[in-house]
Legacy VTK file of the C-alpha trace (Angstrom):
# vtk DataFile Version 3.0
C-alpha trace
ASCII
DATASET POLYDATA
POINTS 283 float
9.465 2.814 -29.982
9.540 -0.398 -31.980
11.400 -2.977 -29.923
12.789 -6.266 -31.223
12.783 -9.117 -28.685
15.024 -12.083 -29.509
14.714 -15.483 -27.829
10.949 -15.018 -27.632
10.261 -18.707 -26.956
12.434 -18.837 -23.844
11.056 -18.225 -20.360
12.111 -14.573 -20.236
10.945 -13.872 -23.781
7.556 -15.394 -22.983
7.346 -13.304 -19.816
7.837 -10.185 -21.919
5.032 -11.326 -24.237
2.781 -11.745 -21.228
3.477 -8.274 -19.805
3.771 -5.843 -22.723
0.194 -4.599 -22.302
1.534 -2.246 -19.610
3.976 -0.657 -22.083
3.298 2.042 -24.657
5.864 0.608 -27.061
5.414 -1.786 -29.986
7.138 -5.139 -29.634
8.246 -7.512 -32.381
8.972 -11.002 -31.005
11.324 -13.392 -32.774
13.013 -16.701 -32.152
15.233 -18.903 -34.293
12.483 -19.717 -36.801
11.950 -16.019 -37.567
15.433 -14.625 -37.006
18.803 -16.364 -36.768
20.923 -13.989 -34.697
24.070 -15.937 -35.594
23.685 -14.301 -39.032
24.342 -10.565 -38.959
22.637 -9.846 -42.273
19.370 -11.289 -40.950
19.549 -8.944 -37.964
20.254 -5.912 -40.148
17.379 -6.759 -42.492
15.000 -7.274 -39.576
15.968 -3.956 -37.973
15.554 -2.152 -41.294
12.303 -3.809 -42.383
10.539 -3.347 -39.044
12.064 0.068 -38.265
13.430 -1.220 -34.950
14.580 1.376 -32.377
15.823 -1.008 -29.686
16.702 -4.675 -29.173
15.999 -6.746 -26.051
18.173 -9.851 -26.267
16.597 -12.734 -24.346
18.365 -15.362 -26.472
21.048 -17.369 -24.682
22.561 -20.807 -24.279
21.720 -21.409 -20.616
22.271 -25.129 -19.961
25.146 -24.921 -17.487
26.001 -28.629 -17.554
25.853 -29.043 -21.332
27.896 -25.890 -21.906
30.928 -27.767 -20.561
30.540 -30.252 -23.422
28.918 -28.166 -26.162
31.333 -25.259 -25.915
31.080 -24.390 -29.580
27.289 -24.124 -29.403
27.395 -22.064 -26.195
29.972 -19.782 -27.778
27.885 -19.343 -30.940
24.849 -18.061 -29.016
26.451 -16.338 -26.027
29.360 -14.695 -27.842
29.136 -14.658 -31.647
25.414 -13.836 -31.777
25.950 -11.040 -29.238
28.705 -9.639 -31.462
26.312 -9.666 -34.422
23.599 -7.913 -32.440
25.847 -5.213 -31.040
27.468 -4.546 -34.429
23.978 -4.164 -35.888
23.158 -1.734 -33.078
26.291 0.270 -33.857
25.518 0.421 -37.577
21.870 1.375 -37.060
22.618 3.607 -34.030
20.158 1.832 -31.762
20.395 0.464 -28.213
20.215 -3.029 -26.783
19.360 -4.508 -23.401
21.226 -7.774 -22.939
20.702 -10.268 -20.104
23.641 -11.966 -18.447
24.223 -13.995 -15.314
25.635 -13.960 -11.807
27.835 -16.854 -12.985
30.339 -14.302 -14.298
31.185 -13.704 -10.618
33.077 -15.882 -8.178
32.908 -14.413 -4.705
34.600 -16.263 -1.872
33.296 -14.054 0.916
29.865 -13.289 2.332
29.640 -9.725 1.015
27.105 -9.064 -1.797
28.942 -8.602 -5.077
28.821 -5.302 -6.960
28.964 -5.041 -10.737
32.672 -4.214 -10.791
34.063 -6.865 -8.462
34.794 -10.602 -8.365
34.605 -11.060 -12.160
36.014 -14.570 -12.500
33.692 -17.175 -14.079
34.423 -20.718 -12.916
32.501 -22.702 -15.537
32.162 -22.467 -19.314
28.622 -21.130 -19.234
29.793 -18.188 -17.101
32.879 -17.774 -19.269
30.838 -17.612 -22.494
28.414 -15.089 -20.990
31.325 -12.952 -19.808
32.870 -12.977 -23.291
29.563 -11.711 -24.670
29.493 -8.978 -22.036
32.962 -7.764 -23.033
31.787 -7.181 -26.606
28.975 -4.938 -25.363
31.182 -3.119 -22.848
33.730 -2.315 -25.555
31.188 -1.202 -28.137
30.212 2.350 -29.097
26.522 1.431 -28.748
24.699 2.871 -25.747
23.611 -0.596 -24.713
23.407 -2.143 -21.255
23.774 -5.510 -19.567
21.512 -6.773 -16.771
22.986 -9.639 -14.755
20.340 -11.779 -13.123
20.242 -15.034 -11.154
18.127 -18.054 -10.247
15.455 -17.037 -12.757
12.040 -18.705 -12.593
8.637 -18.299 -14.234
5.673 -20.407 -15.320
7.423 -20.920 -18.657
10.141 -23.349 -19.685
12.341 -25.324 -17.321
13.435 -23.824 -14.027
14.143 -24.794 -10.439
10.792 -23.767 -8.953
8.727 -25.730 -11.482
11.029 -28.726 -11.138
10.728 -28.785 -7.343
6.933 -28.468 -7.476
6.739 -31.407 -9.863
9.046 -33.568 -7.743
7.256 -32.616 -4.540
3.812 -33.385 -5.958
5.107 -36.748 -7.130
5.892 -37.529 -3.499
9.577 -38.164 -4.117
12.145 -37.844 -1.375
14.249 -34.866 -2.426
17.907 -34.145 -1.724
18.697 -30.440 -2.092
22.012 -28.597 -1.835
22.273 -26.335 1.219
25.707 -24.731 0.772
25.178 -22.702 -2.408
23.645 -19.268 -1.768
22.087 -16.904 -4.275
19.262 -14.518 -5.176
16.066 -15.870 -6.776
14.524 -13.743 -9.530
10.869 -13.820 -10.549
10.955 -13.157 -14.298
7.900 -10.891 -14.083
9.847 -8.541 -11.782
12.787 -8.564 -14.185
10.466 -7.620 -17.057
8.928 -4.797 -15.000
12.414 -3.518 -14.189
13.422 -3.615 -17.859
10.328 -1.711 -18.979
11.101 0.973 -16.367
14.647 1.277 -17.690
13.397 1.636 -21.274
11.177 4.542 -20.247
13.884 6.272 -18.211
16.163 9.026 -19.432
19.144 7.440 -17.678
19.483 4.433 -19.966
23.236 4.470 -20.403
24.372 5.842 -17.046
26.321 2.583 -16.627
26.950 -0.404 -18.874
26.219 -3.145 -16.304
23.541 -3.649 -13.645
22.670 -6.437 -11.213
19.033 -7.380 -10.802
17.291 -10.017 -8.720
14.729 -9.966 -5.973
16.029 -8.714 -2.635
17.541 -10.965 -0.007
19.203 -14.316 -0.552
18.771 -17.972 0.309
20.186 -21.396 -0.499
18.642 -24.109 -2.661
17.427 -26.092 0.366
15.689 -23.156 2.080
14.330 -22.045 -1.284
12.743 -25.489 -1.747
11.311 -25.434 1.774
9.638 -22.092 1.028
8.260 -23.348 -2.287
6.689 -26.373 -0.566
5.361 -24.290 2.310
3.590 -21.885 -0.054
2.385 -24.658 -2.354
1.313 -26.770 0.660
3.329 -29.749 -0.515
4.247 -32.371 2.063
7.419 -34.031 0.933
10.633 -34.983 2.706
13.491 -32.631 1.850
16.979 -33.662 2.867
19.776 -31.050 2.914
23.125 -32.095 1.442
26.337 -30.269 0.649
27.477 -29.792 -2.933
30.369 -32.229 -2.504
27.776 -35.014 -2.348
26.961 -34.476 -6.017
29.188 -35.791 -8.763
29.340 -33.089 -11.407
31.739 -31.791 -14.020
30.566 -28.219 -13.413
31.876 -25.984 -10.657
29.288 -23.524 -9.338
29.824 -20.509 -7.084
29.118 -21.054 -3.383
28.052 -17.483 -2.537
26.457 -15.845 -5.562
24.699 -12.931 -3.883
24.555 -9.634 -5.772
24.309 -6.003 -4.700
21.405 -4.182 -6.411
22.259 -0.663 -5.158
23.224 0.677 -8.588
20.029 -0.270 -10.409
17.825 0.815 -7.485
19.485 4.194 -7.087
19.720 5.168 -10.749
16.262 4.034 -11.832
14.530 4.696 -8.508
13.387 1.081 -8.237
11.822 -0.620 -5.265
12.634 -4.310 -5.471
10.541 -6.705 -3.433
11.999 -9.600 -1.470
12.468 -12.999 -3.075
9.939 -14.670 -0.752
7.281 -12.026 -1.444
7.765 -12.463 -5.197
7.686 -16.252 -4.826
4.426 -16.039 -2.892
2.768 -14.165 -5.777
4.134 -16.667 -8.286
2.897 -19.689 -6.305
-0.531 -18.093 -5.812
-0.935 -17.709 -9.583
0.777 -20.968 -10.549
-1.447 -23.626 -12.115
LINES 1 284
283 0 1 2 3 4 5 6 7 8 9 10 11 12 13 14 15 16 17 18 19 20 21 22 23 24 25 26 27 28 29 30 31 32 33 34 35 36 37 38 39 40 41 42 43 44 45 46 47 48 49 50 51 52 53 54 55 56 57 58 59 60 61 62 63 64 65 66 67 68 69 70 71 72 73 74 75 76 77 78 79 80 81 82 83 84 85 86 87 88 89 90 91 92 93 94 95 96 97 98 99 100 101 102 103 104 105 106 107 108 109 110 111 112 113 114 115 116 117 118 119 120 121 122 123 124 125 126 127 128 129 130 131 132 133 134 135 136 137 138 139 140 141 142 143 144 145 146 147 148 149 150 151 152 153 154 155 156 157 158 159 160 161 162 163 164 165 166 167 168 169 170 171 172 173 174 175 176 177 178 179 180 181 182 183 184 185 186 187 188 189 190 191 192 193 194 195 196 197 198 199 200 201 202 203 204 205 206 207 208 209 210 211 212 213 214 215 216 217 218 219 220 221 222 223 224 225 226 227 228 229 230 231 232 233 234 235 236 237 238 239 240 241 242 243 244 245 246 247 248 249 250 251 252 253 254 255 256 257 258 259 260 261 262 263 264 265 266 267 268 269 270 271 272 273 274 275 276 277 278 279 280 281 282
């Protein structure tokens, strides 16, 4: 197949670029300079000209704090652009894989959240991503959504890279210890997506959770990063109430991966095992 990847300059898009050698398909990578997905005609022309069979949408407005202020911009990328993409898929009768977030959930108990429960975003970033999801769920296109969380890679800005930089600078670090979630190594998410593309069960469901197995909190996550990277730096645990912020974040954002594992016969490694590989290869 010929697969269009949007948001190619983001961390997930770059991870796809770095791992397509293992796939038999042909990939066409675009970002804003090559394709403006807020303009439907550009999408339709791109799909036609390059004979695209599938779209992988890695484009998103992901700055959680700024989304509270720049709501129009977040909405343009996370909602309107998704509408353009899915309408193009419907017209051209092709499929799309779209990436969303655990921030569409808001669980108040300690039970891992399935795809069909606790849908109640508590900040504008999560709200905008959920609105984009609804467009896909209500479409006639056989497209799917993969909700992921705490994504990190060697590309772009992410928590793991930020903590390594702060730790190597010798700063004293205060890290939240009462927000729990599932880290995701972007390489594992790419591998999962490539497996789904090659499966014959693509549209068994519309929505899937994916992250590495297990869960942790930001403080323990940082401790593990420093342990593996052999960084000696003082880390002080604090609760989220100690931080002044305009953004509310879920306290227990742990997802159940049973659906994606069962349907696509996936074995997902633990978050600390994936982190160990990342740190070993990190320069």
